[in-house]
Structures are given as C-alpha cells and as structure tokens.
C-alpha positions in Angstrom: 25.2 -15.0 7.1 21.9 -13.4 8.5 18.9 -14.8 6.7 17.0 -12.2 4.8 13.2 -12.3 5.3 11.1 -11.5 2.3 7.6 -10.5 3.7 5.9 -10.5 0.3 6.9 -14.3 0.0 6.0 -15.2 3.5 2.8 -13.4 3.9 -0.4 -15.1 2.4 -2.1 -11.7 1.9 0.4 -10.9 -0.9 -1.0 -13.5 -3.0 -3.7 -12.8 -5.6 -4.8 -14.6 -8.7 -5.1 -12.7 -12.0 -8.6 -12.5 -13.5 -10.5 -13.8 -10.3 -11.4 -12.4 -6.8 -9.9 -14.0 -3.7 -11.3 -13.7 -0.2 -8.2 -13.5 2.2 -7.8 -12.7 6.1 -5.3 -10.0 6.3 -3.5 -10.0 9.6 -2.7 -7.0 11.6 0.3 -5.2 10.1 2.5 -2.1 10.6 3.6 0.4 8.0 5.5 3.4 7.5 2.9 5.8 6.3 2.5 9.4 4.7 -0.8 11.1 3.8 -1.7 13.3 0.8 -4.4 14.4 -1.6 -4.5 14.9 -5.5 -3.5 13.3 -8.7 -0.5 11.1 -8.1 0.7 11.9 -11.6 0.8 15.7 -11.0 0.8 16.3 -7.3 4.1 17.5 -5.9 2.9 16.0 -2.5 2.9 12.6 -4.0 6.5 12.5 -5.2 7.6 14.2 -2.0 5.8 11.5 -0.1 7.8 8.8 -1.8 11.1 10.9 -1.4 10.5 10.8 2.4 9.3 7.2 2.8 12.2 5.3 1.0 15.2 6.7 3.0 13.4 6.1 6.3 12.5 2.4 5.0 16.2 1.7 4.2 17.6 3.1 7.4 15.4 0.9 9.2 16.3 -2.2 7.3 20.1 -1.5 7.7 19.5 -0.8 11.6 17.6 -4.1 11.9 20.4 -6.0 10.3 23.0 -4.2 12.4 21.5 -4.0 15.8 19.1 -6.9 15.9 20.7 -9.5 13.3 17.6 -9.4 11.4 17.7 -8.7 7.8 14.7 -8.2 5.3 13.7 -7.0 1.8 12.0 -3.7 1.8 8.6 -4.7 0.7 6.7 -3.2 -2.3 5.1 0.2 -2.2 1.4 0.3 -0.9 -1.3 2.8 -1.1 -4.7 3.4 0.4 -7.0 5.4 -1.7 -10.4 7.1 -1.0 -12.7 10.0 -2.1 -15.8 11.7 -0.8 -17.5 10.0 -3.8 -15.9 6.6 -4.6 -17.3 6.9 -8.2 -14.1 9.1 -8.6 -12.4 5.6 -8.8 -14.7 3.5 -10.9 -16.6 6.0 -13.2 -15.2 9.5 -13.6 -11.4 8.5 -12.5 -11.1 12.1 -11.3 -7.8 11.9 -9.6 -8.0 15.3 -8.5 -10.5 14.3 -6.0 -8.3 11.3 -4.5 -7.0 11.3 -1.0 -4.3 8.7 -0.2 -1.9 7.2 2.2 1.4 5.7 0.7 2.9 3.0 2.8 5.9 0.5 3.2 5.4 -2.5 5.2 7.8 -2.8 8.2 8.3 -6.1 10.2 6.6 -6.5 13.6 9.9 -6.4 15.5 10.5 -2.8 14.5 9.7 -0.4 17.2 8.8 3.3 17.4 12.2 4.1 18.8 13.9 2.5 15.8 11.7 4.6 13.4 12.5 7.8 15.2 16.3 7.1 14.9 15.6 6.1 11.3 13.9 9.4 10.6 16.6 11.5 12.4 19.4 9.7 10.2 17.4 10.3 7.0 17.4 14.0 7.8 20.9 14.4 8.8 21.9 15.6 5.2 19.5 17.3 2.9 16.3 16.1 4.6 13.3 15.4 2.4 10.7 18.0 2.4 8.1 15.7 4.1 10.2 13.8 6.3 8.5 15.0 9.4 5.3 13.5 8.1 6.2 10.0 8.1 4.9 7.8 10.8 4.6 4.2 12.0 1.1 3.0 12.3 -0.8 -0.3 12.4 -3.4 -1.3 10.0 -6.1 -3.9 10.7 -7.9 -4.8 7.5 -9.2 -8.3 8.4 -11.3 -10.0 5.7 -10.6 -8.5 2.3 -11.5 -9.4 -1.4 -8.3 -8.9 -3.7 -7.1 -9.7 -7.3 -4.0 -9.3 -9.4 -4.5 -6.5 -12.0 -1.9 -6.7 -14.8 -2.0 -3.4 -16.8 -2.3 0.2 -16.6 -3.5 2.0 -13.5 -6.1 3.6 -15.7 -7.6 0.2 -16.7 -8.4 -0.7 -13.1 -11.9 0.9 -13.2 -13.9 -2.1 -14.8 -12.1 -4.5 -12.4 -13.1 -2.5 -9.4 -16.5 -2.2 -10.7 -17.0 -6.0 -10.9 -15.4 -6.3 -7.4 -17.6 -3.6 -5.8 -20.8 -4.0 -7.6 -20.8 -7.8 -8.5 -18.5 -10.0 -6.6 -18.8 -8.5 -3.1 -22.6 -8.2 -2.9 -22.7 -11.9 -4.3 -20.8 -13.1 -1.3 -23.1 -11.6 1.1 -20.4 -8.9 1.9 -20.3 -5.1 1.7 -17.2 -2.8 1.4 -15.7 -1.8 5.0 -12.6 0.0 4.4 -10.3 2.0 2.1 -9.3 0.7 -1.2 -5.9 -0.6 -0.9 -3.1 -1.2 -3.8 0.0 -3.1 -3.6 2.6 -2.3 -6.4 4.6 -5.1 -7.6 6.2 -3.2 -10.3 8.0 0.1 -10.5 5.8 2.4 -12.6 8.8 4.6 -13.4 10.6 1.9 -15.3 7.8 -0.8 -16.3 5.5 -0.4 -19.3 2.0 0.5 -18.3 0.7 -2.8 -19.8 3.0 -4.8 -17.8 2.3 -3.3 -14.4 1.5 -5.7 -11.7 -0.9 -4.4 -8.9 -3.0 -6.2 -6.0 -6.3 -4.5 -5.7 -7.8 -5.1 -2.3 -11.1 -4.1 -0.6 -11.8 -4.7 3.1 -15.2 -6.1 3.4 -17.8 -7.1 6.3 -20.8 -9.4 6.2 -24.0 -7.6 5.2 -25.6 -5.8 2.4 -24.4 -2.6 1.0 -25.2 0.5 3.1 
C-alpha cells in the first residue's frame, strides 16, 4: 500500500496554540490558487472559486497516486485576505471591501504539467465556471505570527487587533504580508462556535510603517 502523506500533520506551520500567539518560520510552499473580491457569504465569485479548486485538487491527488505512487490527503482550504483599508478586518468588518485568494496546498513534487492535465480532466464534463482561473503558484511567507481561533469568523476581529496592535509590535516586528487563514473545519457543516481556524500574519523586523 502507498503511504498517504498528510501535510497538515507533517508541516510545523500547521500547528498553532489556542489563546496565544506563536512565531513560526513557514517554508516556501505551492498552492492551487484562485482570486476574488467581496463578501464570501454572498459573493457568487467565492462559491465559484471553491467549485473550481476542489475538482482540480482531487484530480491531482489521484494522478499523483496513480502515476507517481505518491498518495496524500488534500489539505484544508486556506485563504489570503486583504483590503485597501485593513480596518475592514479589525474594525468595520466590511466584507464587501475584502479581496481574497483561496488556496489548496499541493506537495512539492506536483509540477505545472500535472496541474494542466488536472484542469483539463476537471473540465471534461460540466466544467466549473471559474476553472480557467485556477493556477499553481508558490507562496513565500517566511516568519509569521499565528494562533488558533476557535469560534465564529465574525469573532476574529478582537484576536486580530491584539495580534496586529499589541503582540507584533511588542516583538519588534511589523506586518509584512497578507492576512492568512487556514480552515480546519467545514463551515458548511460545523457550528460557528466550533470552527477551528489558524490566523496567520507574515512579519518582518522593524517598527510599523
């Protein structure tokens, strides 16, 4: 039997404490990505993004097992989030102003040609509306601060405020990249108060700019 790799268990960057902040060095990783804008609760672009990402991810998984003899668990959904005014996350929570990139991690042995084949297979019958927008791209975050948030997405704001305004400056650091979330729970089936989400912020040495 082919050993099935579970990246969320083997990568240290998928570990975060609840109720405290941890500084972690995240290795360079590669993801299936798709971009969008607007409230994830109401924007058709968001649901269409997920409908495009997952078929490609599973086609890749099966191809890796079949062609390379390397099986793996499709990792949890992740997202990069930003806005022209980052107060849209910690103060107003104006989701209509949010930009995002939804992502699924893929192992480092997956190559561009395999992704192209997976996209073609996913589009063979009833292709998802945004299938052509799925891409393979590397992400270099380096040093980050992260924590495990348990609860509703709308309860993240106070945690992020403490991370951004208290912990990061106290460590002699400043924010240096896009807010990153890793979703260990399926928000479609799990009660809001039980959702488990890693909240990550890339940082660099120095005072806030």
